GUSE-416431 format. One record per residue (C-alpha): residue number from 1; x, y, z. Coordinates in Angstrom, 3 decimals, decimal comma. Each point is the difference from the previous one (the first is absolute). Example, Ala and Ser with C-alpha at 12.3 -4.5 7.8 and 13.67 -1.06 7.14 Angstrom:
# residues 2
ZAKOL/k/xx/yy/zz
ZAKOL/1/12,300/-4,500/7,800
ZAKOL/2/1,370/3,440/-0,660
# end
This chain:
# residues 234
ZAKOL/k/xx/yy/zz
ZAKOL/1/-2,559/10,586/-17,560
ZAKOL/2/3,040/-1,792/-1,367
ZAKOL/3/-0,170/-3,634/-0,938
ZAKOL/4/0,231/-2,179/3,076
ZAKOL/5/-2,308/2,072/2,179
ZAKOL/6/0,965/1,136/3,473
ZAKOL/7/3,628/1,106/0,357
ZAKOL/8/0,361/-2,111/3,157
ZAKOL/9/-0,475/-3,155/-2,057
ZAKOL/10/2,358/0,892/-2,852
ZAKOL/11/3,258/-1,766/-0,588
ZAKOL/12/2,468/1,514/-2,459
ZAKOL/13/2,157/-2,526/-1,768
ZAKOL/14/2,743/1,550/-2,162
ZAKOL/15/0,458/-1,649/-3,377
ZAKOL/16/3,083/-2,155/-0,242
ZAKOL/17/0,969/-1,289/-3,427
ZAKOL/18/3,796/-0,288/-0,305
ZAKOL/19/1,219/-0,740/-3,510
ZAKOL/20/2,710/-2,699/-0,238
ZAKOL/21/3,167/0,924/-1,817
ZAKOL/22/0,220/-1,087/-3,607
ZAKOL/23/3,004/-2,099/0,975
ZAKOL/24/-0,563/-2,204/3,009
ZAKOL/25/-3,792/0,049/-0,194
ZAKOL/26/-0,099/-3,757/0,414
ZAKOL/27/1,985/0,254/3,244
ZAKOL/28/-2,311/2,775/1,193
ZAKOL/29/-3,067/-2,212/-0,522
ZAKOL/30/1,693/-2,901/1,794
ZAKOL/31/0,648/2,239/3,000
ZAKOL/32/-3,662/0,985/0,069
ZAKOL/33/-1,049/-3,660/-0,094
ZAKOL/34/2,407/-0,941/2,808
ZAKOL/35/-1,226/2,949/2,087
ZAKOL/36/-3,616/-1,053/-0,519
ZAKOL/37/0,757/-3,587/1,033
ZAKOL/38/1,833/1,219/3,106
ZAKOL/39/-2,964/2,199/0,924
ZAKOL/40/-2,383/-2,951/-0,284
ZAKOL/41/2,171/-2,169/2,253
ZAKOL/42/0,317/2,829/2,502
ZAKOL/43/-3,774/0,454/0,073
ZAKOL/44/-0,530/-3,728/0,543
ZAKOL/45/2,600/-0,145/2,744
ZAKOL/46/-1,253/3,076/1,862
ZAKOL/47/-2,700/-0,599/2,620
ZAKOL/48/-3,396/1,534/-0,643
ZAKOL/49/-0,151/3,480/1,497
ZAKOL/50/-2,847/0,520/2,427
ZAKOL/51/-0,821/2,790/2,431
ZAKOL/52/-2,695/0,536/2,624
ZAKOL/53/-1,774/3,331/-0,434
ZAKOL/54/-3,263/1,648/0,991
ZAKOL/55/-2,412/0,524/-2,899
ZAKOL/56/-3,163/2,069/-0,475
ZAKOL/57/-2,055/0,699/-3,117
ZAKOL/58/-2,375/2,990/0,018
ZAKOL/59/-2,524/0,059/-2,834
ZAKOL/60/-1,973/2,783/-1,612
ZAKOL/61/-2,999/-0,431/2,334
ZAKOL/62/1,105/-2,455/2,692
ZAKOL/63/2,915/-1,897/1,464
ZAKOL/64/0,799/-2,985/-2,206
ZAKOL/65/2,493/-1,719/2,287
ZAKOL/66/1,647/0,322/3,388
ZAKOL/67/-1,456/2,949/1,886
ZAKOL/68/2,166/-0,971/2,976
ZAKOL/69/2,999/-0,698/-2,257
ZAKOL/70/0,613/-3,730/0,470
ZAKOL/71/3,485/-1,386/-0,515
ZAKOL/72/0,508/-2,109/-3,140
ZAKOL/73/2,918/-2,003/-1,319
ZAKOL/74/0,651/1,262/-3,499
ZAKOL/75/2,559/0,453/-2,739
ZAKOL/76/2,631/2,733/0,078
ZAKOL/77/-1,928/2,913/-1,544
ZAKOL/78/-3,210/2,019/0,277
ZAKOL/79/-1,646/-1,773/-2,940
ZAKOL/80/0,593/-3,336/1,730
ZAKOL/81/-1,652/1,417/3,122
ZAKOL/82/-3,132/0,834/-1,997
ZAKOL/83/-0,034/-3,513/-1,414
ZAKOL/84/0,324/-1,534/3,474
ZAKOL/85/-2,868/2,167/1,245
ZAKOL/86/-2,186/-1,010/-2,955
ZAKOL/87/0,505/-3,657/0,879
ZAKOL/88/-0,705/0,567/3,692
ZAKOL/89/-3,006/2,235/-0,660
ZAKOL/90/-1,247/-1,687/-3,187
ZAKOL/91/-0,317/3,215/-1,983
ZAKOL/92/0,768/0,727/-3,660
ZAKOL/93/2,719/2,224/-1,382
ZAKOL/94/1,345/0,535/-3,507
ZAKOL/95/3,488/0,873/-1,218
ZAKOL/96/0,576/1,618/-3,394
ZAKOL/97/3,363/-0,185/-1,754
ZAKOL/98/1,294/3,440/-1,052
ZAKOL/99/3,251/1,451/-1,279
ZAKOL/100/0,757/0,931/3,624
ZAKOL/101/-0,569/-3,547/1,262
ZAKOL/102/-2,982/-1,685/1,703
ZAKOL/103/-2,745/2,445/1,029
ZAKOL/104/-2,944/-0,792/2,291
ZAKOL/105/-3,029/1,473/-1,775
ZAKOL/106/-2,775/-1,648/2,020
ZAKOL/107/-0,606/-1,339/3,502
ZAKOL/108/-3,419/-1,326/0,945
ZAKOL/109/-2,847/1,455/-2,046
ZAKOL/110/1,547/3,231/-1,193
ZAKOL/111/2,516/0,525/-2,826
ZAKOL/112/1,947/3,242/-0,046
ZAKOL/113/-1,462/2,749/-2,182
ZAKOL/114/0,959/3,587/-0,732
ZAKOL/115/1,863/1,570/2,900
ZAKOL/116/-0,920/-2,802/2,415
ZAKOL/117/1,562/-3,402/0,394
ZAKOL/118/2,096/-2,249/2,212
ZAKOL/119/3,144/0,920/1,858
ZAKOL/120/2,057/-1,394/2,862
ZAKOL/121/2,165/1,065/2,902
ZAKOL/122/2,660/-1,681/2,072
ZAKOL/123/0,272/1,256/3,575
ZAKOL/124/-2,114/3,035/-0,824
ZAKOL/125/1,880/1,206/-3,105
ZAKOL/126/-0,582/-0,651/-3,725
ZAKOL/127/3,209/-1,406/-1,554
ZAKOL/128/0,995/1,589/-3,349
ZAKOL/129/0,209/-3,425/-1,674
ZAKOL/130/-2,357/-2,696/-1,191
ZAKOL/131/-1,427/-2,344/2,599
ZAKOL/132/2,059/-2,884/-1,369
ZAKOL/133/3,160/2,017/0,749
ZAKOL/134/-0,961/1,204/3,497
ZAKOL/135/1,870/-2,436/2,241
ZAKOL/136/-1,298/-0,848/3,452
ZAKOL/137/1,552/-0,844/3,354
ZAKOL/138/-1,486/-1,917/2,904
ZAKOL/139/-2,399/2,206/1,960
ZAKOL/140/-0,805/2,429/-2,824
ZAKOL/141/-3,562/1,269/-0,446
ZAKOL/142/-1,395/-0,160/-3,535
ZAKOL/143/-3,126/1,950/-0,934
ZAKOL/144/-1,767/-0,296/-3,366
ZAKOL/145/-2,754/2,569/-0,500
ZAKOL/146/-2,337/1,756/-2,403
ZAKOL/147/1,328/3,483/-0,650
ZAKOL/148/-0,922/3,146/-1,887
ZAKOL/149/3,057/1,693/-1,497
ZAKOL/150/0,526/3,747/-0,313
ZAKOL/151/2,988/2,224/-0,710
ZAKOL/152/0,859/-0,314/3,699
ZAKOL/153/0,035/-3,816/-0,079
ZAKOL/154/-2,349/-2,759/1,100
ZAKOL/155/-2,649/-0,040/2,689
ZAKOL/156/1,339/0,410/3,544
ZAKOL/157/-0,191/-3,120/2,144
ZAKOL/158/-1,013/-0,035/3,654
ZAKOL/159/2,010/-1,637/2,764
ZAKOL/160/-1,670/-0,689/3,344
ZAKOL/161/2,234/-0,179/3,062
ZAKOL/162/-0,543/-0,189/3,732
ZAKOL/163/0,555/3,235/1,885
ZAKOL/164/0,434/1,012/3,636
ZAKOL/165/-0,843/3,398/1,458
ZAKOL/166/3,019/1,875/1,336
ZAKOL/167/-2,310/1,423/2,667
ZAKOL/168/-2,757/-2,552/0,618
ZAKOL/169/-3,144/1,355/1,603
ZAKOL/170/-1,124/-3,323/1,420
ZAKOL/171/0,555/-3,675/-0,680
ZAKOL/172/-3,605/-0,518/-1,077
ZAKOL/173/-0,252/3,037/-2,259
ZAKOL/174/3,298/-0,673/-1,747
ZAKOL/175/-0,380/-3,731/-0,568
ZAKOL/176/0,681/-1,356/-3,487
ZAKOL/177/1,420/3,081/-1,685
ZAKOL/178/1,058/0,111/-3,650
ZAKOL/179/1,605/2,347/-2,486
ZAKOL/180/-0,524/0,044/-3,758
ZAKOL/181/2,826/0,892/-2,369
ZAKOL/182/-0,327/0,895/-3,672
ZAKOL/183/2,907/-1,237/-2,129
ZAKOL/184/0,912/1,303/-3,457
ZAKOL/185/1,825/-1,942/-2,742
ZAKOL/186/3,362/0,712/1,631
ZAKOL/187/-1,227/-1,378/3,334
ZAKOL/188/0,019/3,417/1,681
ZAKOL/189/-2,553/-0,093/2,834
ZAKOL/190/-2,189/2,800/1,343
ZAKOL/191/-2,857/-0,110/2,486
ZAKOL/192/-3,236/-0,640/-1,907
ZAKOL/193/-2,151/2,888/1,174
ZAKOL/194/-3,708/-0,762/-0,407
ZAKOL/195/0,438/-3,790/-0,076
ZAKOL/196/-2,663/-2,158/1,627
ZAKOL/197/0,378/-3,264/1,875
ZAKOL/198/-2,497/-2,782/-0,636
ZAKOL/199/-0,479/-2,210/3,048
ZAKOL/200/-2,851/-2,248/1,155
ZAKOL/201/-2,444/1,532/-2,494
ZAKOL/202/0,703/3,608/0,952
ZAKOL/203/2,033/2,754/-1,615
ZAKOL/204/2,264/2,095/2,211
ZAKOL/205/1,474/3,228/-1,340
ZAKOL/206/3,640/0,619/0,845
ZAKOL/207/1,432/3,274/1,227
ZAKOL/208/3,067/0,786/-2,098
ZAKOL/209/0,201/-3,696/-0,902
ZAKOL/210/-0,130/-1,278/3,589
ZAKOL/211/-2,779/-1,271/2,235
ZAKOL/212/-0,778/-2,448/2,801
ZAKOL/213/-2,939/-2,354/-0,587
ZAKOL/214/-0,284/-1,649/3,403
ZAKOL/215/-0,891/-3,637/0,490
ZAKOL/216/-0,918/-1,889/-3,156
ZAKOL/217/-0,350/-3,577/-1,274
ZAKOL/218/0,792/0,093/-3,709
ZAKOL/219/2,746/1,246/-2,265
ZAKOL/220/0,660/3,717/-0,482
ZAKOL/221/0,569/1,559/-3,439
ZAKOL/222/0,482/3,516/-1,321
ZAKOL/223/-1,549/1,705/-3,027
ZAKOL/224/0,404/3,391/-1,634
ZAKOL/225/-1,505/1,309/-3,246
ZAKOL/226/2,299/-0,464/-3,018
ZAKOL/227/2,393/-2,209/1,976
ZAKOL/228/0,488/-3,764/0,148
ZAKOL/229/-1,543/-1,560/3,117
ZAKOL/230/2,423/-1,006/2,746
ZAKOL/231/1,142/-3,275/1,441
ZAKOL/232/-2,112/-1,445/2,831
ZAKOL/233/1,098/-0,237/3,646
ZAKOL/234/-1,584/-1,658/3,024
# end
């Protein structure tokens, strides 16, 4: 694996090292200084950017934060969203500086190792840039998760959604219906055949990724071997 770990966290920064002309080098340096001063004033004058996004963090063995995807006020990128979640959930994460930029190499108890480590998605897809470069808009959904990487990409993530029969058999039988989608790195969704719903201490097998669970009290979640557990719904 190349330095920097998971491709979804990499940020490529092209080298920029312009050489001043032999004549006029002093002027060139003055322009750089003036540009730097202007950038500082612009940064001080600009209001702090903040967005409100939904955040969830799925660990190697359990959910670390936000099964039901609470809304947090955070900075403008996916790395800021992780930081906001760590404050709200009081969990540890570590960022390593690499040639590609900041790289999250540990969340909670587990550091990345071998072909497994930490990745993230925004609205179901893994951006091809580092988390510090993945800008967010109000209402986005940010997922950080433990992933195992293969030639086909990272682990698929599960998305749980409500579902309604096109031909309901009865109101009672078809109450509280859900469908489970499996999303790849590009955010392409397919029905998660074989997924199970966990609800009120029982496990309900879906049929082609869909099932009705009837009346229940607690949250509903979906699981599937070799996939990241889903969000939780009431």
